[in-house]
C-alpha positions, 0 to 999 in steps of 0.5 A: 414136818421136820420134827416128824422126820426126826422121830421116825429117823430116831426110831428107825436107828434105834431098831436097826441098832439094838433090834427093840423087842416089840413083842412084849414077851417074858424073857428070862429076866424078871422086871417085877420088884428090881430096884436100883439106887444110884449117883447123879452128876450133872448140870443145872442150867437155871444158874449154870451150876453143877448138880449132885444127887441120889436116885432110887427107882422101883419097877413094877413091870417091864414098862414102868418104874417110879424113880424119886430123886433128891439133887442139889444144885451148887451155888453160883451167882449167889443161889443154890437149891435143893430139888426134889423129883418123883418121876414115873418112867417107861423103859423101852428095852432093846439089845438083849434088854441090855439098854434102854431108852426111857421118856419120863414125866413127874412132879418136881419140888424146888427150893431155892436160896438166895445169898444177897442182902438188900444191896446186892452184896453176897452173904452166907445167910440162907434166909431168902429161900423160895419154895415152889411145886412144878413138873417135869418132862425129860428122857434118859438112856441107860446101859446095864454093864453087868447083872448089878451095875447100871450107867446112864444119861438123862436130860430133863426140863423143870417147870417151876414158876420163875425157875424153869430149868434144863438139867443133864446128868450122868448116873451110875447105879447099883441095881438089885 
């Protein structure tokens, strides 16, 4: 019951603030074929470390885009990782199509490196690697500063056996 109140409140606030265009009519902007290439920086909850990466997106229409990304999780507590995601995003545009909220879902490949020997001492050999597939769910918010510059924030939960993680990141992207 309490969760539905929060959802209704968030939807009402978004409609009041930005005036969501729910009519689905075409605007002056053509969305098909829109591409972005950007940089991500943020936090990985699995090892409490920073992450950085690249994201590309291709938009098929007003409501759907595909966004592969590659992130590197910096070493902390003897662990670092490479995270590869292929996300589907469903942008909900508002404020004259300058802002968007998007839920996302996708598949993940995680490759975690352990830098410890058998006694627990740290060392630099990355021979202890564990790689697994998983899923990710999340949401993001983005703002077009200009016709070619976009900034945004994103939060996602990655579900991978033994490596579940909450990640939050900021992005800046070039839109073309």
